[in-house]
N, C-alpha and C positions, 0 to 999 in steps of 0.2 A: 658908573661907580656903583650905583644904586644896582643897577641888572646884576653886577658881581655879587653886592652880598648878599642879595636873596638867593641865587645857585648856591654860595655858600651856604647859608641856613638852611635851605632845604636840604641837601647834602646831609649835614651835621643831624636833621631831623631823621633821616630815612636809617640810620643806624642805632639811635636811641633802642636800649633792651626793652623787650616786650613789645614794641610796634609792630613785628611781624612774629606770626606763629610758625613755627618749623617743624619739620616730624619728629625731631628728638624732642618736642615735648609733649607728643603724642600719649596717651594712657595705655599701655600695652603691659602684656604677660608674655612670657616665654617660660616655655614645659618642654620638657623630654618623654618619650613613650617608647617602649619595650614591648617588640613582640616574639613570638617562638613557634614555631609547628614543628612538631616529632611526626614521624610515619618510619611504617616498617620498611624494609629494604625488601625489593622484588628482583633483584637481579645481581650479580656479581661478574668482572673481570677476573679472568683466572689467566695466567702465566705458568706453562709449563714448559721447562727449559730442558735439554738434553745436551750435556756437555762429554766429551770423550776425551780422552788423552792418550796418546799410541804412537810408536815411533814410524810407523806406516801411517800416512795422509791417506791414500785411498780406503786402507781398514777400518781406521777411523770414520768414515766420511758414509761407509757404507752402515757400521753400526748406526750413527745418529740417523739415516735417511729410513733405517729399519725402524729407528724408535718410533718416528713423527709418523711413519704410513700405520703402524700399532696404534698410534696415539689416535689419529683419523678413525682408523676403525672402530675404536673403543667410541667414538661422539657419536659416530654412527650408531652404534647398538644404544647408546644412551638416547637416541632420536634428538640429536642435538640438530640443529638445522646447518648445512655446512657453508650457509652465508653468513652464520654468527662465528666462525673458525674461521683464523688467520694464520699461517704458517710466514715466520722470518726468513730473510734469505741467510742462506750459510756463513758460519763467521769462521773463518782460518785462521789461527795465532802460530805462527812457527815460534819454537821455543829453543834456546839457544844457550852455549856455554862458551864461557872464554878458553882459549888453547895456551897455556903460557910456553907452550913449546913453539908452537909455528905464531904467536900472536897473531891468531885471528879467531872468529866467533866460528862455530861447528852447528848447524844444526841438532838439535839432541832427539825431537819429537813435535809433534801438532797437539794444538788443542784445538778441537772443532766444536762448534756450537750453534744449534738452531733452536729456536722457541715456538710454541702452538698457543696463541693466543684466543682465547674462548670467552665469547662473549653471555653469558649462561644466564636464559632469562627464567628457569625455573630453578628457584635456590633446593626443593627438596632432592636434585640430582647433584649438589656441591658435594657433598661427601665422597659419593659412587665414584664421580671423576676423580676427585682427587686420590683417594686411594687406588683405585686401579691402573690411573695414569703413572704410581709410581711402579707398582707392580707388571708395567708394562715396558719400564726402562729409564722412566724421565727419573732424574737425580737431582734438579732443583726447582721446589714449587715456590712461588712468591706468594707473601698472603692474600689472598680474594680482598677485592676493592669492592663494599656494596655498595649499590648505588637503588636510587627508585625513578620510577617513568614519571613523567611531566614534573620532573624538577621547578621548572619556571612558575609551574601554578602554585607550588610548594612555597618558593621565594614571594610572590606576590602577596598571598593569604601571612605571610610572616610580616612584612611590610602592612598590608590594612591593619593587622593585631596592633602593630606599635602605632600606626597611625591613631585607632579608636582611642588605645591607652592613653596618649597623648592629650586628646580632648578631654578624656576624664578627667585626667589633674587638672586639666586648666579650669574645667567648669567645677572643679573644687574647690580652687585655691578663690575665683570668684566668687562663689557661693559665701565662703568662708568670711571675704573682704566686704560682703553688701556689694557687689558690683557684679556687673551681667557680661557675660563673656558676646563679643562680636564677631567680625571677619577673620578669616585668616589673613593673617599679614604676608609671612612669609615660610616655607618649609624646607627643612634639608634631612638628608637623610643618610646614613651611611651605609656602605654596601651589604647585602645581605651574608651572613656567616655560614658558611657549611660545614657543619660539624660531622663526620664520617661517622658511620654507627664500628662501636669498637670490634676486635677482633671478632669474627665466631668463636666460641667456646666449643672443640670437638670433645663429642661424646660416644664413648666406643658402645657397641650394641653387644647382647648375648650373642653366642657364637651360632645359635638358630637362625638371628639377624642376620649374620655375615653372609650367609647363601644367598642371599634376598637380591635380586634385581639391582639393587638401588645402591648397596656398596653396605661396607661393616662401620658406616660412619654418620652421626648428621651433624649439622651444625646450628646453635641457638644463635641468631643474630641478636644485635641491640637493634635500639632505635638509630636513625638519621634524625639530627635537628638542623634547622635554619631560624636564624635570629637575626633580627631586624633591630635598629634604631632611628630613632627620627626626633630634630629637635621642630616645634613648631611654635612662631610668633602670633599670639589673638591679638587686636585691638579691644580694649574695653569700654564700653558703654557708659 
């Protein structure tokens, strides 16, 4: 009986508040930080599409193939390496109409499409490429997607700047409250957000410049931004 009472008493003492220090009672400060890196784009992804509608499939296909050949000759003339140029497969879509008299669908023609995709690494050629491609027969040009080399490095730099900002915020809080910043307890980071450069602004040159080998248009690109956010928990000494 005495042994049982002793065990109960010891158990009661072990759960008394304040007897055991938990992590919840540690002195900590939690701060957030933000970082951003801005870089000028140095490359562009350009999609040049040729779409032809005709009653005769072979005639439309020949026209599309001839235009693709003309675009490839253009990229050669602009000294764009063939390894940076890709052509998609031919896309053939028959077009139909419903014949009420026979209750059947009848083919009225064909829509033939093919796309030339260019990974352009010299932005000064962008205006000439797009203008001359339309002159060669391209009838659908998607807005160029601008990018930058070494994107992983830019993302890491944005994260590093966010971490530095978080530490500065924590040091400011600690000093203001007469505390000393200790070791890092926990770090969480959000994905680095890539903000594409705005649509390039097309600027028409003078007629004298229109005869230049690079074409009649130049593009003024904006900046690509990489932004990051982190949350850091520090111990307070």
